[in-house]
C-alpha positions in Angstrom: -12.8 -13.7 -15.1 -10.0 -16.2 -15.7 -10.1 -20.0 -15.3 -9.6 -21.5 -12.0 -6.4 -20.4 -10.3 -7.2 -21.9 -6.9 -9.3 -20.9 -4.0 -7.8 -22.8 -1.2 -4.8 -21.4 0.7 -2.1 -23.9 -0.4 -2.8 -23.3 -4.1 -2.0 -19.6 -4.0 1.7 -20.5 -3.6 1.6 -21.7 -7.1 1.7 -18.0 -8.1 5.5 -18.2 -7.4 6.0 -20.7 -10.1 5.3 -18.1 -12.8 8.4 -16.6 -14.4 9.1 -13.2 -13.0 9.5 -12.1 -16.6 5.8 -12.6 -17.0 5.0 -10.5 -14.0 4.3 -6.8 -14.1 5.1 -4.7 -11.0 3.8 -1.2 -10.2 4.8 1.0 -7.3 2.7 3.5 -5.4 3.3 5.7 -2.3 -0.2 5.5 -1.0 -3.6 3.8 -1.6 -6.8 5.3 -2.8 -9.4 6.0 -0.2 -12.3 3.5 0.2 -15.3 3.2 2.5 -16.5 -0.3 1.6 -14.9 -3.7 0.7 -16.9 -3.5 -2.5 -14.2 -1.1 -3.8 -11.0 -2.6 -5.1 -7.7 -1.8 -3.5 -5.8 0.5 -5.9 -2.6 2.5 -5.7 -2.5 6.3 -5.5 0.5 8.5 -6.5 2.7 6.2 -8.8 6.4 6.0 -8.1 9.3 5.1 -10.4 11.0 2.0 -9.2 14.2 3.7 -8.1 12.2 6.2 -6.0 10.1 3.4 -4.5 13.1 1.4 -3.4 14.4 4.3 -1.4 11.2 4.8 0.8 7.9 3.3 1.9 5.8 2.1 -0.9 3.2 -0.5 -2.1 4.0 -3.1 -4.8 1.1 -4.3 -7.0 2.0 -7.4 -8.9 0.0 -8.5 -11.9 0.2 -11.7 -14.0 0.6 -11.7 -17.8 -3.1 -11.3 -18.2 -3.0 -8.1 -16.0 -4.8 -9.9 -13.2 -3.8 -8.8 -9.8 -1.8 -11.3 -7.9 -0.6 -9.5 -4.8 -0.3 -6.1 -3.0 2.5 -5.6 -0.4 4.0 -2.8 1.6 7.8 -2.2 1.9 10.4 0.3 3.0 12.9 -0.1 0.2 13.4 -3.9 0.2 12.2 -4.5 3.8 8.7 -5.9 4.2 6.6 -3.9 6.6 3.1 -3.7 8.0 1.3 -0.8 6.3 1.4 2.6 8.0 -0.7 5.8 7.8 -0.8 5.4 4.0 -3.1 2.3 4.1 -6.8 2.3 3.6 -9.5 0.4 5.7 -8.9 -3.0 4.0 -5.1 -3.1 3.5 -4.7 -4.8 6.8 -1.4 -6.7 6.6 2.0 -6.6 5.0 0.8 -8.6 1.9 -2.5 -9.6 0.4 -2.5 -12.4 -2.2 -5.5 -12.9 -4.6 -7.1 -16.1 -6.0 -9.9 -16.3 -8.5 -12.5 -18.5 -10.2 -15.3 -17.5 -12.5 -17.6 -17.0 -9.5 -15.3 -16.3 -6.6 -12.4 -14.0 -5.5 -10.3 -14.6 -2.4 -8.0 -12.3 -0.5 -5.4 -14.0 1.8 -3.4 -12.0 4.4 0.3 -12.5 5.2 2.6 -10.8 7.7 6.1 -9.5 7.0 7.5 -12.9 7.7 5.5 -14.4 4.9 3.2 -16.3 7.2 -0.6 -16.4 7.2 -1.9 -13.7 9.6 -5.3 -12.7 11.0 -7.0 -9.3 10.5 -10.2 -7.7 11.7 -10.3 -10.2 14.6 -9.5 -13.7 13.4 -10.0 -13.3 9.6 -7.3 -15.0 7.5 -9.1 -14.5 4.3 -12.0 -12.6 2.6 -14.2 -14.6 0.3 -16.2 -12.8 -2.4 -18.9 -14.2 -4.6 -19.0 -12.8 -8.2 -22.1 -12.4 -10.3 -22.5 -13.3 -14.0 -21.2 -9.9 -15.0 -18.1 -10.1 -12.9 -19.3 -7.8 -10.2 -18.8 -8.5 -6.5 -22.1 -9.8 -5.1 -21.3 -10.7 -1.5 -18.4 -11.1 1.0 -17.8 -13.4 4.0 -14.8 -14.1 6.2 -12.8 -17.2 6.9 -10.4 -18.2 9.7 -7.2 -20.1 9.1 -9.2 -23.4 9.1 -11.6 -22.0 6.4 -14.5 -21.7 8.8 -16.9 -18.8 8.3 -16.6 -16.3 11.1 -17.8 -12.9 12.2 -15.2 -10.1 11.9 -14.3 -7.7 14.7 -16.8 -5.1 13.4 -19.6 -7.6 14.2 -20.2 -8.3 10.4 -20.8 -11.9 9.3 -21.5 -11.0 5.6 -21.9 -8.2 3.1 -24.4 -8.2 0.3 -24.5 -5.8 -2.7 -27.3 -5.1 -5.2 -26.7 -2.9 -8.3 -29.4 -0.3 -9.1 -30.4 1.0 -12.5 -29.3 4.6 -11.6 -25.7 3.3 -11.1 -25.8 3.2 -7.3 -25.2 0.2 -5.2 -27.2 -1.0 -2.1 -24.9 -2.4 0.6 -26.3 -4.5 3.5 -24.4 -6.0 6.3 -25.6 -8.8 8.6 -24.5 -10.5 11.8 -24.7 -14.3 12.0 -28.3 -14.1 13.1 -29.2 -12.1 10.0 -29.6 -8.7 11.8 -28.4 -5.5 10.2 -25.0 -4.2 11.4 -23.5 -0.7 11.2 -20.9 0.1 8.6 -18.3 -0.2 11.4 -18.2 0.6 15.1 -19.0 4.2 15.8 -20.5 4.8 12.4 -24.3 4.3 12.6 -25.2 3.9 9.0 -26.9 0.6 8.3 -28.6 -0.1 4.9 -26.4 2.0 2.6 -26.9 3.5 -0.8 -23.5 4.0 -2.4 -22.8 6.5 -5.2 -19.5 6.6 -7.1 -18.0 9.4 -9.2 -16.9 9.1 -12.9 -13.5 7.7 -11.7 -15.2 4.9 -9.7 -14.4 6.5 -6.3 -16.9 6.7 -3.5 -18.8 10.1 -3.7 -21.8 9.7 -1.4 -23.2 7.3 1.2 -26.8 7.5 2.3 -28.4 5.7 5.3 -31.7 4.4 3.9 -34.7 2.2 4.9 -36.2 -0.7 3.0 -38.1 1.7 0.8 -35.0 3.7 -0.1 -36.0 6.7 2.2 -33.3 8.5 4.1 -33.0 7.8 7.8 -31.2 10.1 10.2 -29.1 8.3 12.8 -28.7 9.3 16.5 -26.3 12.1 15.6 -28.8 13.6 13.1 -26.8 12.5 10.0 -28.1 10.5 7.1 -25.6 11.3 4.3 -21.9 11.6 3.9 -20.6 13.4 0.8 -17.0 12.6 -0.1 -14.6 14.5 -2.3 -11.5 12.8 -3.7 -9.0 14.0 -6.3 -8.0 12.1 -9.4 -5.5 10.1 -7.4 -8.1 8.9 -5.0 -6.9 11.0 -2.0 -9.7 11.9 0.4 -9.8 15.7 0.1 -12.9 16.5 2.2 -16.3 15.4 3.4 -19.7 16.8 4.3 -22.2 15.3 6.8 -25.8 16.0 5.8 -29.2 15.4 7.3 -32.4 14.3 5.5 -32.9 17.8 4.1 -29.3 17.8 2.7 -28.3 20.5 5.2 -24.9 20.4 6.9 -25.1 18.5 10.2 -22.6 17.8 12.9 -22.6 14.0 13.2 -21.1 10.5 12.9 -17.8 9.7 14.6 -15.9 13.0 14.6 -19.2 14.9 15.2 -18.3 17.6 12.7 -20.1 18.9 9.7 -17.2 19.3 7.4 -13.6 18.1 7.2 -10.8 19.2 4.9 -7.5 17.4 4.3 -4.4 18.5 2.5 -1.7 16.3 1.0 2.0 16.5 0.0 3.4 15.2 -3.3 3.4 11.6 -2.0 -0.2 11.7 -1.1 0.4 11.9 2.7 -2.0 13.9 4.8 -0.1 17.0 6.0 -3.1 18.9 7.3 -6.6 18.2 8.6 -9.2 20.8 9.7 -12.7 20.4 11.1 -15.7 22.8 10.7 -19.2 23.1 12.0 -22.4 23.8 10.0 -21.6 27.4 9.6 -18.1 26.8 8.2 -16.4 27.8 11.5 -13.5 25.8 12.8 -14.4 23.4 15.5 -13.0 20.6 17.7 -14.0 17.1 16.8 -15.3 14.5 19.3 -11.7 13.2 19.2 -10.3 16.5 20.6 -8.8 17.8 17.3 -9.5 21.1 15.6 -6.5 21.1 13.2 -3.5 18.8 12.9 -0.4 19.3 10.8 2.0 16.4 10.1 5.6 16.1 9.0 7.3 13.1 7.6 10.9 11.8 7.3 12.7 10.9 4.1 11.1 7.4 4.2 7.5 8.6 4.6 7.2 7.8 8.3 5.4 10.3 10.5 8.0 12.2 12.4 5.9 15.0 14.0 2.3 15.9 14.5 1.2 19.3 15.9 -2.3 20.5 16.9 -3.9 24.0 16.5 -6.9 25.8 17.9 -9.9 27.4 16.3 -7.9 30.6 15.6 -5.2 28.6 13.9 -2.7 29.2 16.8 -0.7 26.5 18.5 -3.1 24.5 20.7 -3.5 21.0 22.3 -5.2 17.8 21.6 -8.2 18.3 24.0 -8.3 14.7 25.2 -4.6 14.1 25.6 -3.5 17.7 26.4 -0.3 17.8 24.3 0.6 20.0 21.4 3.4 18.0 19.7 3.9 14.4 19.1 7.5 13.4 18.0 8.4 10.0 16.7 12.1 8.9 16.3 12.9 6.1 13.8 16.0 3.9 13.2 18.4 5.1 10.6 16.9 2.8 8.0 13.4 4.0 8.8 12.1 0.5 9.7 11.9 0.6 13.5 10.3 3.1 15.8 12.8 4.1 18.5 10.7 6.5 20.6 7.5 8.4 20.8 7.2 11.6 22.9 4.8 14.4 23.8 5.4 18.1 24.2 3.6 21.4 25.1 3.0 24.4 22.9 6.4 25.6 24.1 8.0 22.3 23.0 8.6 21.3 26.6 8.2 17.7 27.7 4.7 16.9 29.0 2.8 13.8 30.3 -0.1 12.4 28.2 -3.3 13.5 30.0 -5.1 10.1 30.0 -2.1 7.7 29.9 0.3 9.5 32.2 3.6 9.1 30.4 5.8 11.5 28.4 7.7 9.0 26.3 7.6 5.4 25.0 11.0 3.7 24.2 11.2 0.6 22.0 13.9 -2.0 22.3 14.7 -4.6 19.6 16.5 -8.0 19.4 19.4 -8.7 17.1 16.8 -10.1 14.7 15.0 -6.7 14.8 12.1 -8.1 16.8 10.4 -5.7 19.3 11.2 -7.1 22.7 10.3 -4.3 25.1 8.3 -1.1 25.3 9.1 1.2 28.3 6.9 4.1 29.5 8.9 7.1 30.9 8.0 10.3 32.7 9.4 13.8 31.7 12.6 13.0 33.6 13.3 9.8 31.7 12.3 7.6 34.6 10.2 4.5 34.3 6.5 5.2 35.3 3.3 3.3 35.6 0.7 4.4 33.1 -2.3 5.9 34.9 -4.8 4.1 32.6 -3.6 0.5 33.2 -0.7 0.6 35.6 1.8 -0.8 33.0 5.4 0.5 32.9 6.9 -2.1 30.6 5.7 -4.6 28.0 8.0 -7.5 27.1 7.6 -9.9 24.1 9.0 -13.3 23.5 9.1 -15.1 20.2 9.2 -18.7 18.9 11.7 -19.9 16.3 9.2 -18.8 13.6 9.2 -15.2 14.8 5.7 -15.4 16.3 5.0 -13.8 19.6 4.4 -16.6 22.2 4.3 -14.5 25.5 3.5 -10.9 26.3 4.3 -9.7 29.8 3.0 -6.5 31.3 5.0 -5.2 34.2 4.8 -2.3 36.6 7.9 -0.1 37.4 8.9 -2.5 40.2 9.0 -5.4 37.8 5.9 -7.0 39.1 3.7 -8.7 36.4 0.3 -7.3 36.0 
């Protein structure tokens, strides 16, 4: 590890004093898949600069010692919040890094360059590093540098490295009680195994003696397959006997994903223990996704167990269409359609389309919910027909108003 660069927030701005000639910038279209904050955030599918500057991409900036300074997401030269290409821990437009011999800090910034909060009220992640340079523990800080619990109920992570190359991960709340890997994923004390490229390959739910424990869904192991670029190709859910088991969040035994040349997921299919196509707990058997020239999702369609046009079981639509501004930076509308590409209302929300309105400063100022005739409608889940946003001089939202179709505030 390098000498002290600075661990408190104001000092990270000293990074900008370094000559740009000493910086090294690398461009990627997506990020490698991760399941734990033990893993470093890395780029997947490298791009030439001229290609990156014409579409969505991540910029990794390193100093002259090849130490990572920042990661940020852009469309061309426009700062953006990461989209479907992000992983679990790329949670804001930009992350800046600060190091000492025994610590590593990640600070989160929005597209305006201001400190922002992620996973609840976390403004930074604070790692402790052991004498070998490995991440040993992680806790979370708010903007005032107070230790806090994140929105997953986790106060701290701790890692111990085993002689067989695996890593034991434990998560605790503020009272010291064990916490699940994240909401809806009932693995607690984890044994993590990585492949020869350092990518996650297996997660096992174990007890204090290292024995496998099946959770309430019958699962105790997740086997993960990635390609050389770190894209998540497929997974298997197993029980204690290493047999396929429908379980964990999607409640499927096997999932397969297929990617395009930019590393974007173009197809996802779920299977049961016998290798037959199945609907997940989220109402999806198969999805197929298309993207625009910038890498934004433009369409997503759903298919049934025979591979024919079908619907999302929970929402009861076949096709989702998203319209973007000409520069690819702003969502203009989102709409739902049937298997015959006819307008349809979302089953649990009750609207056909969302329209987005922006200010002259490109700030979102209104979201309107419309029926299949283009008329303002109250959502059936919360009664909201419009959401309006007001901003202060720094571009921060100061008021959010929820209105019904008659303009009455909810």
